[in-house]
N, C-alpha and C positions, 0 to 999 in steps of 0.2 A: 474388622478393618476394611474389608473389601466393600461392604455396604456403605460405610462412611465415605470412602473415596468416591463411590458411584453417586452418592447423594450430593456431595460437595461439587463434583464435576457437573452434575445435572443443574445445580443451582447457578454455577458460574456461566454455563452455556445459555441458560434461560435469561440471565441478566444481559449477556452479550447479544443474544438474539433480540431482546427488547430494545437495546441501543441501536441495532441495525434498522429495525422497523420504524423506530421513532424518527430517524433521519432520512427516510426515503424521500426522494424528490428535492434534495438540497444540494444538487450538483454545483449550481452556479456559486452558491455561498462557499462551498468547499474549494472550488477553483480559485476564488478570490483570496481565500486563506493561504493557498499555496503561492499565489502571485505575491502576496504581502511577505511571504517567507523567503522570497528570493528566486522563485522559478518563473517569473513573468516572461523572461526571454524565451524559455522553452515552451510555455503556453502559446506564445505568439508565433514561434518559428518552427516548432516540431511538426512533423507530418500529421500527428494526432496524439490522442491520449485517452486513457481509461481512468475515470475518477470514481472513487468509492468514498462517499460521505462518512460512512461509519462501518468499520469492521470490528466485530466483537470477538475476543479471543480469551480462552480460559483453559486452565489445566492443572492437574496434579499428577505428574508422571506421564499420563496420557492427556493430550490436549486437543483442542479443536478451535477453528476459527471460521467465521462466515461473514460475508458482506455482499451487498448488491450495489451496482453502479451503472454508469452510462459510458459509452464510447463516442468520442468526437473526432472527426477528421476535418481539418481546415476550418475549425470553428463550428461545424454543423454536427448535430447529434445524429449518429448513424446506427446506433445499436445499444442493446442492453447487455449487461454482463453480470455474472455472479462469481464469487470466489469462495472456495472451501479449502480447508486445510486440516489434516490430521497429523499430529506429531507425537513422538515418543521420546522419552529421555528426561533429563534434568530440567524441570519447569514447575513453576508454582505461581498461582495467582490468576488474575483476570485483568483485561485491559480493553479499552476501546480506542481506536485510532482511525484517522483518515489516511487514504493512500492514493497516489496518482502514479500512473505508469505512462511514460512518454514513449512514442514510437518515432525513431529517427527518420524512417523512410517507409515506403509502401511494403517492402519485404517484411519489416518488423510488424507492421499492422496486419498483413496477411497471415503471418504466423500466429499472432494473437487471436485473430478472428476466424481461424480455420475450423473452430468447433470446440476442441478441447486442448487448451494450452496449459503447460505446467512449467514452473520455474525449477531448474535443476539444483543440485546440492550446493553449487558455488554461488548461487544468487544472493545478492545483498541489497539493502536499501539504505538511503541516507536519511537519517532522522533530522527533521527540521523543527524549529520553534516557530509557532504561529507569530507573525508580525516581525520576524527577524530573519536575517540571512542565514544560510546553512552554516552551521558551526560544528557539525559532527561528521567525522569521517565515516566511510563505508565500513570500517572495521569496528566502529563504536568506541574508539579510543578517546573521544572527546576533543581531539585536536582539530584545528581547521582543516577541512577537506582540501586536497590539492585541486579540486575542480571548482573551488569557490573563489570568485573575484571580489575581494573585500572592498575595493574602491567603488564598485557599482552595486554591491549587495545583490549579485546575481549568481546563479549557478551556471557554469559553462558546459559546453557540449562534451567535455572530458568525462562527464558522469555516465555517458552511454556505454553500455557493455558492447565490446567489439563483436562478439559472437551473435548476440540476440538483437542488437540494435535498439535496446530498450534501456531506459533509466527509471529507477523506482525511488520515490520519496514518500515518507510518512510524517504525520504530525500526530502526536499523542493527544488524546482527548480526555483520558482519565483512567484511573486504575493503576495497578502496579503488577508487573509480571517479570519474574526472573526467567527470561528466555526471550530472545528477539531474533526471529529469522523469517525470511520469506520463502526459503526453499521448501518445496513440496506444495506450494500454493497451486491449486488447480482452478482454471477459469473456464466458464461456459459463456458462449457468445450467441446472441440472437439479433440478427439484423432487423432494423425497423422497416 
């Protein structure tokens, strides 16, 4: 059984890594997908953001995720970043998704770009649908998020975490995974 689990996990992570490498360099397209999903005001007004065109995630009990992206400040590409995650617990499947992390101010950006940043256990993301406004809460309950302004189809600044000064959004690209968390995500940053 242990060999089967190792074989399946290796296969899922290989597929996830393939999805990551296939999308390298598609930051602008991904940013436009998030803009169309309702985060345009944050793209335009936030201090900066980190965008990951594709993060591959897979697991059976033990899981992992990996993705590469770019960091922008005031619309200018200032760095490269990578994300890795190891998780344990109830999880099954594989998934590819895009992710964007907004920085409310220079403090949040400096925390992220300090070298090795990690989201804590309470971190959560808002799942968006490509081409539609945010309609999922941070708890994943499926109800409209309190930070969503339905009249304008935009996500408001209420989504920023008060402690970190960051707001995280994802758009599923494919696959199915029973587990969805950003806690434990570790980021490396390299200035250009």
